[in-house]
Each structure stands twice: as C-alpha cells, then as structure tokens.
N, C-alpha and C positions, 0 to 999 in steps of 0.2 A: 603465195607465202603463208604459212602457220603462223598464228599470233603467236606462238612460242618462239619463233625465230624473228620477230621485231627487235630491230635494236633500239633500247630506250634507256632514258636519262636516267642515274642513279647516283649517289652519294654514299659514301662509306660512312655506317651509323657513327661510328669511333670518333668519325670528323666532324659530322651534322652536330653532335651531341657534345661534343668535346669530351669523350670519357664519360658520358652519362651526366655531366654537370649541368648539362641543360635539357636533359631528358625532362620530358612530360607527357601526360594523357589529357586528351580534352581539346578545346580551343583555345589558343592564345593570341590575343590582338598583337598586330603588327608592332606598337609600341611598347609592347613588355619588352624587359631587358633581355631575356631567353629568346624572343623571336627576331630580335636585333642579331642575335650572335649566328643565330640558325641562319638568316637570311644571309649573312656573309659568307658560311660555309657552302652555299648553295653554286657560289664560284668552281669550288672544287669536283663540280658533276663529271661522271666517267659515263661512256655509252658500253653499254652489256647487254647479251642475249637475254630476252626476257622470260625465256624458258628457264635458264640458269638461274634467273633472281626470285622468282616465284615462291622458291621455298629455303632460301637465303636470308635470315635474318641478319646478317652481318653488312647487308646493304639496305639503304631506304629508296624504293621506287617513286620518282617525284611525280604526282598527279597535280594536273590543274584542275580546279574547283572554283565553278565559278555559279553565284548566286545571281540570278537576275532578277532586278526589280524595275517594274512599271512606273508608268507616270502618277499612279493611284498608291506607289510606296506599297503595294502586292508583291510578295515573291512567287515566282514559278516554282510548283511543285509538280513532281513527275512520278510515275510509278514504272518500274521495271517491270516489264512483261517478258513472257517465258521465252520470248524470240530474243532476247539480251545475251550477249556473249559472256558474261558473270554470273553461273548459275547460282553461286551461293547469295547472290543479292535480289534475286527475282521475288516478287510480290511485294516487295517494299518502297515505301516512297521516300523521296529525296529531294533536296532543296539545291543540288549542286550539280552543273553539267559540265562534264570534262572527261579526264583519261589519262593514261598513261604520256609521256612527252616523248617523243620519236627522236632521233637525232635530227638535226638539222644542219647541213653540209655548210652553209654559206655562213654561220652563225659567229658573233663576234664574242657575244656575251649570254650567261645564263637567261638575260631578260628577251635577248631575241628569241632563245629557244621556248622559252615560256610564251612570248606573244605568237608565235608562229603555231605551238601546239595547241594553246586556248582556243585562237582563233580557228583553228581546222575542227575542234570538238563542235563550237559552238554552231559553225557553220552545217556540220554534218547532223547533229543532232537537233537543231532547232531551227536551221534557216538564218541565223543571224550573224553577219558581218562586222567585226570589228575593222571601224576604218582608221580611228586615232588610237597611238598606244594608252592615252592617259584615260578612255573609257574602261580599260583593264583596272579596277580600283584595287590594290592590294591591302587585304585587311587583317591577314592572319597567318597561321598555319593550324591543320588540324590532326592530331596523332591520335591513335588506339591500338596500343599495344597487347590489349585484351582480349583479343581475338585473331584468327589466322590470318586473315586478310589484310588487318590493321599493322600485324606484326611487321611486315616487309613494305608498307607503303607510308607515305606523308603526304600530304594535301596541302597545296600553296594554295591558299583561298581568295578568291577576289569576289567582288560586287560590280557588274555591270549595270549601269542604268540603259533601260531599254523603252521604246514604243510598243506596246502590248499587239499593234497590228504588224509590226518587224518581224514576231515570233511564230513559227508553226512546227510540228512535229514532222522532221523529216522521215524518221525511222518509227512508223505507225505499228509495225510488229512489235516494237521494244520499248514504246515509251507511249503513255497517256499522260498529257498534262492538264492542268489548271492553275490558275491565279489565286493566292489566299493571303490574306493582311496575318501580320504574326497574330494578334487577338483572336483570329479564327483557328489557329492551330493550336490542338489542344492535346490529342494522344500521341505523346513522342515515340510509343512502343510501335507505332506503325511504320515508325522510319528507320533507314538505314543508321548504324552507329555513328556516322560521320557528321549526318545531317541532324540527329537528334541532338548531340553534344554542343552544334552549332547554335541549335535553335534555343537550347537551355542558355547559353550565354547570351544571345541575343534578346530574350527574352527578362 
C-alpha cells in the first residue's frame, strides 16, 4: 500500500484551535491553558486518507513525537538519512521519534490510538517496547505553521524514560543515533523545526 493510501488520524483545524482562539506556534507545555483545550479536542478525531490530507490545511494530522531520555538524563538525538521516507527532512537532526497515527480498529478513545501508534513507531525505529501506558508521559504540543510540512501537522509530544541499552536503531538506512545532554546541544539550526522549537523551550 502506498503511504498516501494510509488511513490516518486527523482533527479539523477549526475544532482543534476553536476558530484560531487556541492557535499557537512553537511548543506549549501540557499545563498551558491552550494545551488543555487542544487535548480535549483530540477526542473529535477523524480517519482520513493521508494523500488527501497532505496539502489540506483545514485539517491537522496528528503526529506522535516521543523524546527518549536515558538514565543519565541524556536525550536521544538522531539524524534522518537519505533512505528515510520524508525527503523534506533528510539531513536534519531530531529529538522526536514518531510519526502519523494510523487507524486503530478496536480503539475506544484517542488515548488508545496514541498509545498504539507511539508504541509501534518506537518499536520500528529504535526497538523500544512500551509496556505500561504511564511510560508515555504527555508533556505538550508542538505546532509550526511557518512551513509546508508544519501547516498540516501537529505533534503530540511525550517524554519516555528508557534504559540506554534497550534502544537500538532498527532502520539503519534511515536513522543514525547518539545520546546528548541538553547542555551539549548548541547549534539548533541543524535540527528540524519541531525539535529546535522544543529544545528552545526545554533550555
């Protein structure tokens, strides 16, 4: 199946941002008033064909975006190599592991959809398995309407505590990883926009 025929989870922008009342650019933490309202709106998700959504800014595609932190409080940093699927992001570094949220047939809530999809992405990309739902700690949202990729996506951001030895690259043709402390991350220009905005907020 072509990636454009994937059935993905989206929310009408009008509903998500309450007619732009809660619109934002950058990273907002989960306890921000806007963040709380946006999270509530996720319950009104719909399933649409990805190819129809990629250039339709009236919808926001939901992306799970997981920051992995090891026992030394270092973040997993990875570089997208040329074998990766999203050509617009090749050569850039990232701190978020994740991707589109596909339809989950037996899901009762948006939380079920998020957990299933975040778990799948972590397993596929870095071989890490989420065993307990509380391992996925929701820390906020990331949005960037300043570029063509960002306009049609919103990131649901999580932090996941991991043991370093439980993480390995599964897709060696698409990812190269290393662990870095926040203090050692300086040049944010090398990072894709979402990562640089989150790093700015965390620093």
